[in-house]
N, C-alpha and C positions, 0 to 999 in steps of 0.2 A: 606911809602909803608908797613913797618912792622906793623904799627897800623892797616892798611886796612886788611892785611892778618890775623892779630889777631881777628879782627871783624868778618870776614867771618867764622873763625874757630869756634868762640863762637856761632854764628848764627846756624851753621851746627849741633853743639852739642845740642842746644836747640829744634831744629825741629825733632819730632819723625819720623821714617821711615813709609812710606805709607804701610798699610797692605791690602791685598785683601779681598773683602766683604765676609762674611761667607756664606757657601753653605747651602741653605735650603733643608731638606730632606722631601719628601711627602710620607706619610704612607697610603696605601689603605686599608679600612676596609673591611674585608670579614667575612660574617656570619658564614661560616664554621670553621673559626678560633676562633670564639667567643664561649667559654664553655657554657654560659647561653643559647644561641641559640641552640647550639648542643644538650644539655640536653633536650630541649623542643621537637625538631625535632625527637629525637631518639624514642620518644614515639609513633610516627605515622609511623615509617619506616616499609614498607611492608603492610600497611593498606590503601594505597591510592587506590581509585576506578577509573578505567579508564573511560573516557568520552564515551558515547555511540556515535556511528557513525550516521550521519545524515540519516533519513529515506529515502529509495529509492522509486522509482515509484511503485514497486512491494509491498512495505510495505503499501503504502497509498491506492493502488488499487489492493488488493490481488486476485481478480477475473480474472486478466490478466495472460496470460501464455499459455502454451500448456497442453492439457489434453488427456488422452487416456482412453478408456472404454472397459471393458471385456463383458458388457451386451448390448452394441449397435454396432453390426458389421457393420451397415450402416453408423455409425459415429465413427469409431475406433479412429480417431485423429481429435481433435477439437482445434482451436486456438482462444483466446480471446484477442484482442488488443485495446488499448486506442485510442480513435479519436484524431487526430493531433491538432484539434482546439477546440473541446469541451470535457473537462475532465470528464464531466458527462455522456458521452456516450461511449459505447464500440462497437466493430464489432466482430460478431461470425462467424467463417469460419469452414467448415467441416461438416455442418448439411446437411441432405438430402433436407431441405427446401431452401438451398442456403445461401449465405452471408447475415445475418440480423444484425440489430442494436438492442441495448438494452440501456434503460435510467436508470441511478442511482436514486433509490428512498430512500434507507436507506444505509448509509455508515456503513461498508465498502463494503459489497458484496451482496446487494439486488437491483435487477434490474427488471424494467418492460419491457416487449417485447411488443411494440405497434404493432397494426395490420398494416401490410405494404405490399409493393411488394418488393421481393427479387431482387438482381441485375439481375437475369435471367428472371424477370417478373413474377415469381410465387406469388400467393397471400399467405401471411403468417398470420394466426390468432394471436390474443392477447395471451400472455403467461407471464411466470415468469422465471427469472434466479437467482439462489441463489449460493453463494459460502460459504462453511463451513471452516473457517480458521483452526479449531481444527482438522479436518479430512482430509483437502486438497481436499474436494470433491465439484465438480461442479454439480449442478442439474438444468435441464431445462425441463419446460413444455410448450408446444405450443397447444392451442386449448381450454384453460381455462382463464376466465377473471381474471386479476390481482386483488388480494385482498388487498386493502390498509391497512386495520386493521391487517390482518394476511396473509402475502404473502405465507408462508408455507403451508396454507390450500390448495392451488391449487394442492400439491402433495398427499393429502389425498384421498384415494379411497372412493367412495361414499358408504354409508351404505346400507346393504341389505333392500329392501323395501322402500328405500328413493326415490320414484318415484312420479312424478306429476300425479294425477288421470286425466283421460280423462274428458273433459266437457261433459255435457249431450247430446249435439248435436252429439257427436261421437258415441252414443249408439243408434242402430236402431233395431226396432222390425219388423220382416218380416215373415208373415205366421206362426206366434206363435213362431218363434224362435228369440232369441236375438242374433243380430250380433253386434260385437264390432269392430269398426275400429281402426286399429293398429296405434299406435302413431309413427310417423316417428323418427327413430333413429338419435340422434345427432352424428355428426362425432366424433370418439374417440380421446382423447388428445394424443399427442406424448410425451413421457417422455424420458429424457436422464440423464444418471449418469456417470460421469467420474472422474478420479483422476489426480491431478495436476503432472506434471513431474518436479520434483525438480532437479535442476542442482547443484552439490556441487562445491563451489569455493575452489580451492587449493592454500593455501598460502605458500610462500617460508620460 
């Protein structure tokens, strides 16, 4: 028995005590704590350019909106709205001719007003609608043919003496007197000029 106890004692002395496994520590790398990264970023601090907001419908189609005129009392307030299904067409309301449509010809603000019947049944002659983004001005002329090459030409007044001569058949000689048949006058074009009402957005 003494030998057995001695053997167990020797075995216990030879076996090292069990140690717990070492604890691993994880270090998270952060750029702001890196002096090299910090020195590079410091050159651009305060120089970042904020990204531009996405363009709105009003930015893409600036001719839409509300307009007021000081020169057209018969159309003091005009509204131009985008067609719900066809983005190339707008509806103009507030004109004495009634609610009419205009078709986009040159982006962003050049439209052709086709000859049409207004909603109330009135006949509307061909015309032109132009929006000047620099001055926020809407110009409409009804009663002149749309000029594809130069749409703004429809708003120019005719030059003095720029009249078509009468054909010879309209000049009659009677009893020694020359009688000139008057040329029927063409209906005068209707012109509108209005300024866009800009609503300011207040940010908190």
